[in-house]
N, C-alpha and C positions, 0 to 999 in steps of 0.2 A: 136363494136369500130372499127372506119376507122382511119387507119392512111394513111393522106397525103404524098407527095413527099416522097414516096417509091416505089420501083417498085415491079410488081408481084413477087408470092413468088417463090422461084427456086425447085427443086427438093429437098425431104429430104437426106438428108447426115445418113448414115450408121454409126455409133458412136458405139465404145466400150471401155467401162469403162475399167481404167487401175489403176494405181498408185494415189495418191495424192500428189507426189513431182512435182510441177508445176517448167519447165525451167525459165529463165531471166524474170524479169520484162517487162509487154507488152507496158506500158505506153498508153491504151486504158482505158477510163472509161465511165461509163454510167451515168447516173442523172437525177432525174427529180426532178425540180425547184419548184413546185409548183405541191398541190395534183391534184388528178382524182377524180371532183365531179360530179354527175348525172347531164346531160345535161350541162356539161360547155366543154369546150375545155382548153388545155394544151400541153407541149410537152415535149419528152426527149431529152436533151442532151446528144452528143455521143463526144468524143475527142479521138481523134488517134494520133501517129505522123506522120508527113507529111511526113516519108518516106514511110508510107501505102497508099501513093495515088496511084487511079488505082486497089484499091483490091476490090474485090467484098466482099460484106459486109452483112450477115445477122442480122436481128433481130426479136428476138426470145421473144415470151410469153406463159408464161407454168403457169399451176398452181401451188401454194404454194410450196416450197420444201425447207427445209433450212438442204439443204448439199452441199458437194461441190466433184467436179471429174473431174480427167483426160478424155480424150479420144484419141482414135486411130484411124485414117483412111489413110490406106497405100496409097502411100508411103510417108503422111505428119506427120511429127514433129507436135506435139501442145505445146504453149505457154498459160500460164496461166490456170485458171481453168474453168469449168462449174458450175454455180451456182444456177441452175436451172435443171428440170427433163428433160431430153433429151428425154425424153420418153413420155412426157405427154405434148409437144409444142403444143398448137391447133393454133398459126399463127406465119407464118416466112411471111416476108419481106425482101426482096434484094434490093441492092443498089450499087452504086460505091463510095466507099471513094475519098473526093479531096484533093487538097494539101493546103486548108485553116486550117487543124490540126482539125475542129470541124464542126461538123452539128447537125440538129434539126429533128425529127420526130413529126409533129405536132399529137396530139391523140384528138378525140371526142367524150366523151362517150353518148350515148345516152339517151333523158331522159326518161326512160323506171326503175320504183324501180325493176325491175328483176337483174340487175347489181349492186344494191346497196348489199354491202358486201362482192363482191367477192372480193378475195385474191389472190394474181398472184406475179410473178416474170420475171422481164426483164432483157437480156444480149443479147450482139453482140457477133458475132465470124464472122472474116473476114479471106479470105484466099489469100495467099502470094505464087501464082502458081511459081513466079522464085526460091524462095527459100524454095519451099516444108512445107511451115508452116501454120498452124493453128492457130489465137492468140485469145482468149475471152478477153473480156474488165477484168481487172481487180478488178471489182466489177460489182454486179447486182444491180437490184431494187428492193425490196420489197415494195410492198402497196397495199391498199386495197382501191376500189371504196366507196366514200361516197355519203350521201346524201344530206348534204350543206358544206359549207367552213367550216373547221375547227376553233375554237379558242381554247389558252390552259388558262388556269388561270396559269397566273405567280405567283412566290411564291419567288418575289426577297427578299434582303437583300446588304444595301449598305453598301459599304467597303471602308472605308476611304484609301487616298495613305499613305506609309510608308516603314519602314526599319527593318526587322528581321535578326537574322542570319539564315543559311539554311544548316541542314546536322546536322550532329552527330558524336562525338567521339567514344562513344560507340557500332555505329550499325557496318556494313558492309563496306568494302573500298569505295562502289560506292557513299556512303553515306559522304564522307569525299572529302576534309579538309571542317569544318565549315566555310563559308564566309558569308558577308555582302550580300545583294541583298537589293535594294532600286525599290520599286514599285512607279513610280513616279505618276500615274494618278489614281484617284477614278474608282472605276467600281462598279457593282452589280452583286452576285452570288444567285446561286439558294438555298433555306434556308435548305433544302433537295436534296438526290438524285432525278432526275428527276422520277418522278409517273407512273405507268402503264397508269393509265387516261389521265395524259398531255402527254405521248408519242404517245397513241391511239389518242386522239385531233389534233396532228400535223402531223402522220405521218402514221395514217388509218390502224394499225399492232398491234399486241404485241407479241413479240418475247418471251414474261417471262414461263418460270417454273412453277411457282406458280402466275396462274393464274386461273380466275374463281370464281365459288362458292363454289367448292372445300374449298378453303382458306379464311381465315376471312380478310375483311377489304384488299384485292387482290388489289383494285383499288388505294388504297392509299400505295401499297408497293412499293419499288422503281422498275422499269423496271429494266432487267436484260438477260443475253445471249446476249448483244448488242454489235456489232463489233464496231471497231471503225471506219471504212464508217460510218454504221447506226447513231450513234453517231453526226457525223459533218454533214450528211444530215439533222439531225433534226433541228441542229442549225441553217444552210441555211436556211433550210425552214421556222423556227421563224422569222427572220430576213426580211424573203419575206412577210411575214403575218402581222408583226407590224411594219418594215417599210411603208408598204402601208395603215396602219392606223395612221402614222406620229408618233408612239411612240419610235422610236429609234433614239435617239439623235446625231448629226452630227458629223462623226470619229468615232461612235462607230456600236457593230455588236454583235448581239450572236453566240457565239464560245464557243470550248472549254475552261477551265482556261489553261494557260500554269505551266505548273511544279510548276516554283516560286510563283505564284497567288495561285495555292492549298495548299501548305505548308503554306503560308503566310497566308489564313484563317485557315486552319488546327490550326494552333499553337494560333490564335486569341493573339495574345501578350505574350505568353507563350513562357519558354524556356527549359522546361520540354519534357520527352519523349513520353506526351500526354499532349492533352490540359488541362487535370485535375489533371496532376501530374506525379507522377513517376510511378506507376499502372495504370490498366483500372478493372472498377467493372462491374457486371454485370447490374446496372441499369444506366449505360452511354453510353453503346455499345453492339451491336450484335456480337460475336465474340464465336470461339470455346473454348467450356469450359464444358466437357460430365458430371462433377458434379453439375451442376448449376441447381436450382430451380425445380432439381427433376424428371427432363424429361419432363415436361409438358409443351404443348403448350396452348394457345398463349403464349409467353415470350421469350423476349430475351436470349442469352447466353443457347442454347439448341442446339446444331449442332452434335448431335451424327448421323454421318453417317450412321450404321450400325440397326438401326432403323428406320432411314429416318425421325426422329424429328427436322433435321434442316432445320429452313426456313429463307427468308427474313423477314423482318419485318416493321413496319411503322415506317417510320426515325422520323416522329415528336415525338413520345413515348419514345424517349432520350430526355434528358436535354442539351439544345444549349450552345457553347461553349460564352466566352464571343464577339464574334462579331454577335453571335445571330444564328449561323450555328448547324442545329442537324446534328449528326450521320456521322461526319468526320471520325471518326473512326469505321473500321467493316462492317457490314450489308452488303454491297454489294461494290468490289473494282470499282472503278472512272478510267476512263479513263483521261487524258489530253492531250494537245495539240500536245506535244514535242512529236519529229520523234528520234528514237536512232539509232547507229550505233551495238550495243549490248543489249540483252534483260536484264541487271543489266543496262545499263545507261550511257552515257558519263561518263566523271571522272569531277569533278569539277573544277572551276577554284580556285587559291589563295587568289585571292585580291576580291574588290568590285566590284559588277556588277550590272548593271541598265536594270530592266526590260527583261532580259534574257530569251529568248526560243530556243532551238537546234533544226537546222533543217537538214534534209539529215538521212537517215538510212532505213533499213524495218524494224524495231522492233518500238511499240509506247507503251509510259510510261502508269503505273498503280498506283493509289494509294489508300490508305486508309485501306489497308484489308478486310476480305469479312467473312461471317460467317462461313465457313467452318473451318477457318483457328485461331491460336492460337492469343494472342493479340501483341505480338512479331510482327504480318506480319501488323499491325494497327497503328503502330508508326506515329506519325507527321514525321519524317526523312526518314523511308523506301522507299524505291526506287524498282520495280517490273516492267518487260516491258512482250511485248508478239506481236504474230504476228498479221498482219492486219486481218487475217481472223479467230481469236482467238473470246471467246464469251463467254463460260464459267458462270463466277460468277460474272458478269463484268455488270454494269451498268455505270451512268457516271451523274455527272450535269452541267447546263450550267452559264453562266457570259454572262452580256450586256458590255462588254469591250473595251476600243479602237483597233480599228482596226491596227494590227501590221504589220509592212513592209515585 
């Protein structure tokens, strides 16, 4: 691969792994807006604070590595985490950051089948000599070189505008007070969680634990072990692909649902703890019940972690709610768009609100529960949160919805 607009590589840095606790956010990011396809050009988009102008920066490519580490290069402090294996970097290009706050590294993939299927990580690290600091981009790019441009078989359900009562008096304090939320414009939501096959079609790789021939119907199971950044990147790339084909209405985009949109969809007009009533049954969702179904797979409700029986399952195997959405309860946790100041979420307002979304904070909200947890985690109103780098048993579903301010 040739990366133009980048200077020749500098000498490799000697790095030592240290803890996993990064310092303050670095405000640096890297993204790959369109897939890497054999015989085609695309570019990595880099963002950095204007205060970093003049810093030398390295663009690193390495073979696939799902992990994170801090680094120490005496006498420099480090900011952020290395999300690629620094011991396996095979390309390192250097350039100088400018005052614009953004730049691009174009990439051309030769028209050679040998490149198809290659999986890699990309990240940047810049060197601030006056401040004696190394700063990694806040995210990395994980991708696979494709043989042709991807398409995703979209499975969308039309959701009408409407109002509902969000929250619950019987749940945790962060679920209170119940309050009226108005969803002012219609949108479309993925009928199931995004599947492994759909994620691969758009992103070119599959982070899921339960993938491959060892797991029945793996392609139709939800993608999991997805970070919030990966879910957002999927939506951005799908917007670009579908927009180029003229299939995105004006003023709309593919994105994660807001927390309010998600609960509105989960309830499907219900006011009970679950869309199906006050309790949840094994034929309605995949959740933790060690006594269900005799511990046999494939079937829902069998997450005996001690024996390894617990797994994700095909979302469409479960009955849809009144909106026609499957597996809003259980199976995998689902990322939503909202940013939160704490893991439990910001306090709800006491009065009615329209199209709410929470901005600001280092945590991201998860909804819906998942297969290793009891049904109480899958209630319509239950809120959970995690850090940006968490993946675990989390997937997502996308919406084609109004662009938010």
